[in-house]
N, C-alpha and C positions, 0 to 999 in steps of 0.2 A: 190325965188330961188337965185337971185343975192346976196341977203343978206347971205344966207346959204354958198355960195361959198366964200364970203369975210370973213365970220366967220371961215371957214375951213382954208383958207390961213393964217389968223391971228394966229390961234392955231398952225399951222405948223411952222410959222415963230418964234413964241415964244418958241416952244419946240426945234427948231433948235438953237436958241440963247442960251437957257439953256444948251444944249448939248455942244456947242462950248465953253461956259464959264467954264463948269466943266472940259472939256478936257484941256483947257488952264491952269487950276490949277493943273493938274496932272504932277508930276515930274517923268521923265523917265530916267533910266540909263541903261548902258550895262555892262556886265562883260564877259571877255574872260576866260571861264571855263577851256579850254584846257591849257592855259598858267598858270592858278592858280594851276591846278593839277600837271603840270610839275615842277613848281618852289616851290611848298609847301614842306617844309622840311620833314614833316611826310610821304609824298609820297616817297621821296628819301630814307628815313630810312626803310620804308616798303619794297621797292624794293631791298635794300641791304640785308635785312633779308631773303627775299624770294630767292634771288640769292644764298646766303650762304647755305640755306637749299637745294636748287636744286643741288648745287655742291656736298653736302654730299650724297644726294640720288644717284646722278650720279656715285659717287665713289663706293657706295655699289653695284649698278647694274653692274658696270664694273668689280668689283671683282667676282661677281656671273657669269658674262659672261666669264671671264677668266677661271674660274673653268670648265665651260661648254665646252670651247674650248679644254682644257686639256682632258676632258672626251671623246670628239669627236675624238681626235687624238689617245687616248688609244683604243677606240672602233675600229678605222680603223686598228690599229696594231694587235688587237686580232682577227680580222675577220677570217683569215685562220688558226689560231693557236688553238683556243678553240672550244669546241663542239658547235653544233648548238643551243642546249638548253641554254648553258651558254651565248652564244652570244646574244640570244633573251632577256635574262634576263638583260644583260648589256645595250642593246639597249633600252629596256623599261625604265630602270633607267635614261638613257640619255634623252629620250623623255619626261619623267615626269619632269625632272629638267628643260628642255627647256620650257615646258608648265608653270611651276612655275615661271620662269623668265619673261615670257610674261605677266602673271597675275600680278606679282609684278610691272612690268613696267606700266601696265594699272592702277593699284591702285595708284601708285606714281603720275602719270599724273593727275588722278582725284583729289587726295588730294591736289596737288599743285594748280590746277585750283580753287578748293574751297577756299583754303587759299588766293589766289590772289583776288578772288571775295570778300571775307570777308574784306580784307584789303582795297580794293577800296571802298567798301560800307562805311567803317569808314571814309575814307578820304572825300568822297562826302558828308557825313553827316556833317562833320566839315565845309566844304565849304559852304553848304547851310545855316548853322547856322551863319557863318561869314557874308555871303551876307545879311542875314536878319538883323543882328546887324548894319552893315554899312548903309544899306538902312534906317533903323529906325533912326540912329543918324544923317543922312544927310536929313531926312524927304523926302525920295524918295518913291513914290507910286508904281512904277512898275520897275522891273529889268528884262531885256531881255538878252538872250545869244547873244553875239556879232556876232556870225556867222549867227544867224537867222535874225537879224535886217538888212534889206537892206539899211536903212538909219536911223540914229538917231541923232537928234540935242541935245540929252541928254548928260549926264555925263558918262564917263568911270570910273567905280569904281574898276577895276581889281587890281590896285596896292594897293588901300586901303584895299581890301580884303586880298591880299597877306601879306601886312604888319601886319594886325591884326592876321592872322593865324600864321605867323612865329614868331611874338613877343610873342604870347601865348606859344610857345614851349620853349622859353628861360627862 
């Protein structure tokens, strides 16, 4: 029995030693993804394009809203002047246009959100690929998000990833 315990302790010691030696050989690095996203030129360009498109859509919606305001004022003026039947017809036209504006606004928001999501997916894919290339060139085995790692004695590759991404754009 004593022999069996000693053999078990020996196996445990050897497997622990193997695990420690393989862990010591693992090169670990961190990357600040939020910083990379913020400072990546493609992100800035995408944001500028999105803001321009948002501004155009905002102007279109404002124009429609201004027309609606005019219709409402006209409707208020016509209230006591025109027949009840004609007033109901004008009111229905106004309410239909108001519903159309709400729907256009909802569709615009949805389209812009989809576009933003698509642009961010492209940016994040570029970042993932760049992290992988930097890690491979630096012979790094594991890259963690800087915010997740409570402590890391490894390398911070954030600026190398940024340099690679932004130099690729030029």
